[in-house]
C-alpha positions as a Markdown table, in Angstrom:
| # | Residue | x | y | z |
|---|---|---|---|---|
| 1 | Met | 0.1 | -0.1 | -0.2 |
| 2 | Pro | 1.9 | 3.3 | -1.1 |
| 3 | Thr | 1.5 | 5.5 | 1.7 |
| 4 | Phe | 3.4 | 9.2 | 2.4 |
| 5 | Thr | 3.6 | 11.8 | 4.7 |
| 6 | Val | 3.5 | 15.5 | 4.4 |
| 7 | Ser | 4.1 | 17.9 | 7.6 |
| 8 | Thr | 4.1 | 21.7 | 7.8 |
| 9 | Val | 3.9 | 24.5 | 10.4 |
| 10 | Val | 0.8 | 27.0 | 9.5 |
| 11 | Pro | 1.0 | 30.4 | 11.2 |
| 12 | Ala | -1.9 | 30.3 | 12.7 |
| 13 | Ser | -3.8 | 29.2 | 15.8 |
| 14 | Pro | -5.0 | 25.2 | 16.1 |
| 15 | Ala | -8.6 | 26.6 | 16.8 |
| 16 | Ala | -8.3 | 29.1 | 13.4 |
| 17 | Val | -6.8 | 26.3 | 11.4 |
| 18 | Trp | -9.3 | 23.9 | 12.2 |
| 19 | Ala | -12.1 | 26.2 | 11.8 |
| 20 | Arg | -11.2 | 26.6 | 8.5 |
| 21 | Ile | -10.0 | 23.0 | 7.2 |
| 22 | Val | -13.5 | 21.5 | 7.9 |
| 23 | Thr | -15.1 | 23.9 | 5.5 |
| 24 | Pro | -15.7 | 22.6 | 2.0 |
| 25 | Glu | -14.6 | 26.1 | 1.1 |
| 26 | Gly | -11.7 | 25.5 | 3.4 |
| 27 | Val | -10.6 | 22.4 | 1.5 |
| 28 | Asn | -11.3 | 23.6 | -1.9 |
| 29 | Gly | -8.8 | 26.7 | -1.1 |
| 30 | Glu | -6.3 | 24.4 | -0.2 |
| 31 | Leu | -6.8 | 22.2 | -3.4 |
| 32 | Met | -7.2 | 25.2 | -5.8 |
| 33 | Pro | -6.5 | 25.7 | -8.8 |
| 34 | Ile | -5.6 | 22.1 | -9.4 |
| 35 | Val | -8.6 | 20.6 | -8.2 |
| 36 | Arg | -11.6 | 21.2 | -7.0 |
| 37 | Met | -13.6 | 19.5 | -4.8 |
| 38 | Arg | -18.1 | 19.4 | -5.2 |
| 39 | Phe | -19.5 | 18.2 | -1.9 |
| 40 | Pro | -23.0 | 16.7 | -1.7 |
| 41 | Lys | -25.7 | 19.9 | -0.6 |
| 42 | Ala | -25.7 | 18.1 | 2.7 |
| 43 | Val | -22.5 | 18.8 | 3.7 |
| 44 | Arg | -21.9 | 21.9 | 5.5 |
| 45 | Ser | -19.1 | 20.7 | 7.6 |
| 46 | Leu | -16.5 | 18.0 | 9.0 |
| 47 | Ala | -16.9 | 19.4 | 12.1 |
| 48 | Pro | -17.8 | 16.2 | 14.3 |
| 49 | Ala | -21.5 | 18.0 | 14.7 |
| 50 | Asp | -22.3 | 18.3 | 11.1 |
| 51 | Val | -20.9 | 14.7 | 10.0 |
| 52 | Pro | -23.5 | 11.8 | 10.2 |
| 53 | Ala | -23.3 | 8.7 | 12.6 |
| 54 | Asp | -21.8 | 6.5 | 10.5 |
| 55 | Gly | -19.3 | 9.2 | 9.0 |
| 56 | Arg | -20.5 | 9.1 | 5.6 |
| 57 | Leu | -20.5 | 12.4 | 3.5 |
| 58 | Gly | -21.7 | 10.8 | 0.3 |
| 59 | Arg | -19.9 | 11.1 | -3.2 |
| 60 | Cys | -17.8 | 14.2 | -3.4 |
| 61 | Trp | -17.0 | 14.4 | -7.2 |
| 62 | Leu | -13.3 | 15.9 | -8.1 |
| 63 | Phe | -12.7 | 18.8 | -11.1 |
| 64 | Leu | -9.0 | 18.9 | -12.8 |
| 65 | Phe | -8.7 | 22.5 | -12.5 |
| 66 | Gly | -11.5 | 23.3 | -10.8 |
| 67 | Val | -13.7 | 21.9 | -14.1 |
| 68 | Val | -13.3 | 18.8 | -15.8 |
| 69 | Pro | -14.6 | 16.2 | -13.7 |
| 70 | Phe | -12.1 | 13.3 | -13.3 |
| 71 | Asp | -12.7 | 11.1 | -10.1 |
| 72 | Tyr | -14.6 | 11.2 | -7.4 |
| 73 | Asp | -14.5 | 10.1 | -3.3 |
| 74 | Asp | -17.0 | 8.8 | -1.7 |
| 75 | Val | -16.1 | 10.6 | 2.0 |
| 76 | Arg | -16.2 | 8.3 | 5.4 |
| 77 | Leu | -15.0 | 9.8 | 8.2 |
| 78 | Glu | -14.2 | 7.2 | 10.8 |
| 79 | Arg | -13.4 | 9.8 | 13.1 |
| 80 | Val | -13.9 | 13.1 | 13.9 |
| 81 | Asp | -11.7 | 14.9 | 16.9 |
| 82 | Glu | -12.9 | 18.8 | 17.4 |
| 83 | Gly | -9.7 | 20.9 | 16.9 |
| 84 | Val | -7.4 | 17.7 | 16.9 |
| 85 | Gly | -7.9 | 16.2 | 13.4 |
| 86 | Phe | -9.7 | 13.8 | 11.4 |
| 87 | His | -9.5 | 9.9 | 9.6 |
| 88 | Glu | -11.1 | 9.1 | 6.4 |
| 89 | Arg | -11.4 | 5.8 | 5.1 |
| 90 | Ser | -13.0 | 5.9 | 1.3 |
| 91 | Thr | -13.1 | 4.4 | -2.0 |
| 92 | Met | -12.5 | 6.8 | -5.2 |
| 93 | Leu | -13.4 | 5.9 | -8.5 |
| 94 | Ser | -9.6 | 5.6 | -9.0 |
| 95 | Gln | -8.9 | 4.0 | -5.5 |
| 96 | Arg | -9.6 | 0.8 | -4.0 |
| 97 | Ala | -9.2 | 2.7 | -1.2 |
| 98 | Trp | -8.1 | 6.3 | 0.6 |
| 99 | Glu | -7.0 | 6.9 | 4.4 |
| 100 | His | -6.6 | 10.0 | 5.1 |
| 101 | Glu | -5.4 | 11.1 | 8.3 |
| 102 | Arg | -5.1 | 14.7 | 9.1 |
| 103 | Thr | -3.7 | 16.0 | 12.6 |
| 104 | Leu | -3.6 | 19.5 | 14.4 |
| 105 | Ala | -1.0 | 20.2 | 17.0 |
| 106 | Pro | 0.7 | 23.6 | 18.8 |
| 107 | Glu | 3.9 | 24.2 | 17.9 |
| 108 | Gly | 5.7 | 27.6 | 18.4 |
| 109 | Leu | 3.5 | 30.1 | 17.6 |
| 110 | Gly | 1.7 | 28.1 | 14.9 |
| 111 | Thr | 0.0 | 24.6 | 14.5 |
| 112 | Arg | 1.8 | 21.7 | 12.7 |
| 113 | Val | -0.4 | 20.0 | 10.3 |
| 114 | Thr | 0.5 | 16.7 | 9.2 |
| 115 | Asp | -1.3 | 14.5 | 6.4 |
| 116 | Arg | -0.9 | 10.9 | 6.3 |
| 117 | Val | -1.7 | 9.5 | 2.9 |
| 118 | Ala | -2.3 | 5.6 | 1.9 |
| 119 | Phe | -4.0 | 4.1 | -1.0 |
| 120 | Val | -4.5 | 1.3 | -2.9 |
| 121 | Pro | -5.1 | 2.1 | -6.9 |
| 122 | Arg | -7.5 | 0.0 | -9.0 |
| 123 | Val | -4.9 | -0.9 | -11.5 |
| 124 | Pro | -2.2 | -2.3 | -10.3 |
| 125 | Gly | 1.0 | -1.3 | -10.2 |
| 126 | Ala | -0.4 | 2.4 | -10.5 |
| 127 | Gly | 0.7 | 3.6 | -7.0 |
| 128 | Val | 4.1 | 3.8 | -7.8 |
| 129 | Leu | 3.3 | 6.7 | -10.7 |
| 130 | Leu | 0.0 | 8.3 | -8.2 |
| 131 | Ala | 1.8 | 8.2 | -4.8 |
| 132 | Pro | 4.7 | 11.8 | -6.2 |
| 133 | Val | 1.4 | 13.0 | -7.6 |
| 134 | Phe | -0.5 | 12.7 | -4.9 |
| 135 | Ala | 2.4 | 13.8 | -2.5 |
| 136 | Ala | 2.7 | 16.9 | -4.7 |
| 137 | Val | -0.8 | 17.9 | -4.3 |
| 138 | Phe | -0.9 | 17.5 | -0.7 |
| 139 | Arg | 2.4 | 19.8 | -0.6 |
| 140 | His | 1.0 | 22.6 | -2.6 |
| 141 | Arg | -2.5 | 21.7 | 0.0 |
| 142 | His | 0.3 | 22.6 | 3.0 |
| 143 | Arg | 1.6 | 26.0 | 0.9 |
| 144 | Arg | -2.3 | 27.1 | -0.1 |
| 145 | Leu | -2.6 | 26.7 | 3.9 |
| 146 | Ala | 0.5 | 28.1 | 5.0 |
| 147 | Arg | -0.5 | 31.6 | 2.4 |
| 148 | Trp | -4.2 | 31.8 | 4.0 |
| 149 | Ala | -2.9 | 31.5 | 7.7 |
| 150 | Arg | 0.0 | 34.3 | 6.9 |
| 151 | Gly | -3.0 | 36.3 | 6.0 |
| 152 | Thr | -4.6 | 35.1 | 9.6 |
| 153 | Thr | -2.4 | 36.8 | 11.9 |
């Protein structure tokens, strides 16, 4: 199972980072202009109070450069810890399994954001090609989140 970790200190409080990362606007703020994720209409946030008891948010379509549909993520949140992080175990059109754990921890005057991702592609052997692409997208997400945070301090 291919895996990777991306970790960055973001110059904002854990509470501010949490408030941003659990909203569809925050997720897309991190992903764009590479990818846009369209959440089901019922999804207001990924905060525990808004997540169904079974953790399933439903099918979130992914659009390359915000316009070209290319995949979906059938999101299921295994665990959501308010202000601390979440653990997603989902399937995608392209991935038999997608596991994403994001944690937040205070560090210095900011917040360490760590993403751990493991996945199983539906096409055998594709993980060798996809791992560097997915890791690059997550590094992009961290840069965008840090840029947003610099505007909040």
